[in-house]
N, C-alpha and C positions, 0 to 999 in steps of 0.2 A: 504494500500500500504506500509506503514511503517513497519507493522508486517511482510509482505512478504520479504522485504529487510533485516530485522533483522534475519529472519529465514534463508535466503540464506547465510548470513554472518556467522551464528552460525553452519551451517551444518558441516564444517570441524572440528570445535572445539568439537562438540558433537559426532564426529566419525560417522556421518551419510553421506553416499555417496550421491553426487549430482545425480539427476535423469539422466538416460542415454537417449541420443537422439535416436529417432527411427532409424536413419541411422545406428547407431552402435549396435543396437540390432540384433546381428548376430554372428555366430560362423563359423570358417573355419579351415580346417585341413592344417597344415604346409606341405610343400613339403618334401617328403621322411620321413614322421613321422606319428605316430598315434595321435600326440598331437593336440587337438582342441583348438583354440585360441578364447576366448570370447572377442570380440571387445570392449564391454562396459568396462570390467575390465582392459583391456590392453591398449586401445588407447584413452579412454575418456580424454578430456582436452589437447590432443595433436593436433598439426597442422599435418594434414595427406596429403601426396601426394600418391594417389592410381594410379597405372599404370598397364594396361593390357599388358602383355609381350609375346614374342615368341622367341624361340631359333634360328630359321633359317630365320630370317628376316633381311632386309637391315638396319633396325633401332636397331638391337640387340646391336651394340656398345654403344648405349645410356646407357646401364648398367654401363659403366665406369663413365659417368657424373652423373648418379643418385647416385652412391656410393660416389662420391666426395661431393655432396650435403648432403648426409646422414652423412658422417663423420664430415662435417663442422658444421651442425646444430642440430645433434641429442641431444647434451647435453643442448640445449636451448628449446627443446620440439618438434622437427620435427621427424616424423616417415614416412618412405617410405614403402609402401606395394606393393609387386609385385604379380600379378595374371596371371600366365601363362594360355594361352588360345589357342586353335586350331581353333578359329572361322574363321581365315583367312588362314588356312591350312599351317601354318609355325611353328608348335610346335611339339616336340617329343611326342610320345605316352608313352615312358618309362620315369618315373620320374628320374631315375638315369642319363639319358642323359641330361635332363633339369637341374638337379642339377650340373652336370659337367660344363655346359655352364655358369650358374650363379655363382657358388661358386669357381670353379677352373679357368675357362677362364677369368672371370671378377672380381673375388674377392669380390663378393657381400656379405655384412654382414647384410643388412636390411632384414626384413621378406619376404619370398617368400612362397606362398601357393600352395596347390595342384592344378593341372590343372582344370579349370572350364570354363563354357560358360560365356561370358561377354556381349552378346548382344541378343536382342530378348526376346521372352516369356520364354525361358528356361534358361536365364541368372541367375547366382547366385543372391541371394536376395540382396546382397550389391550393385552389379552393376545395378540391376533393380532400386533400390532406387536412386543411383547416377544418372542414366539416367533420371529418372522422375524429380528429384529435379533440375538438371542442364539443362534439356531440350536437352541434347546431348548424343547420343549413340556412342560408339567407332566405327569409320569408318575404322580403321586399327589398327595394333599393335602399342603399345607405346603411346596410348592416355593417357592423364594425367588429374587427377582431384585433385585440391587443395582445401582442406577442412579446414575451420577455427576451432578454439579450441572448440566451442560449437556446431559445425556441422550446423550452421544456414546459412552459405554461402559456396557455391561450385562453383568454376570456372573450366571450362573444357579447355584443351589445346590439339591441334592436335599432331599427331606423328611428325610433322615437327618442333615443338617447342623443342629446345634443353634444357636439364636440366639446364644449366647455365643461360638461358634466364629467368628462374623462380626465380632467387635469390632475386630480389627486391620485388616480390610478397610474397615470403616466409619470408623475413626479416620484411615486414610490418605486417604480421600475427603474427610473433614472437615478435613484438615490439622492433626490433633492429634498432638503429639509427646509 
């Protein structure tokens, strides 16, 4: 046991990356881009708030609150990941229209990915894993999943949970007092 602890302490010193969690063993294309994001390389050791989004939903104004959280906590290790989905028939087919809502109308700067399925057997692999690990599938747009730094704990929040209501949970995971 002592050898394992010593090994884990020395990993960063030796330049060896920590093993990636199965949850983050995933790649996804950014919205309006051909860039594929490797979640292990990009989001490992971050506190993640993953949100399934839609541009034509009554909850779409939550983008504003999500952006406030992102700006406030991104330098402390929070990343918010937006996953546009038409699972509830409220997303645009055209990525340009989705991008306009996110980036122009709401000023979103956190990562937004290409439209995908987030529930059921055809859900993208990240949301399949989130659903399995949390025991909760998105029941509507703007469901939120808060994931700790080592991806060992996932809490799900409904679309009715406003972003500001997550601050104490986020601060606890970021170890902010």
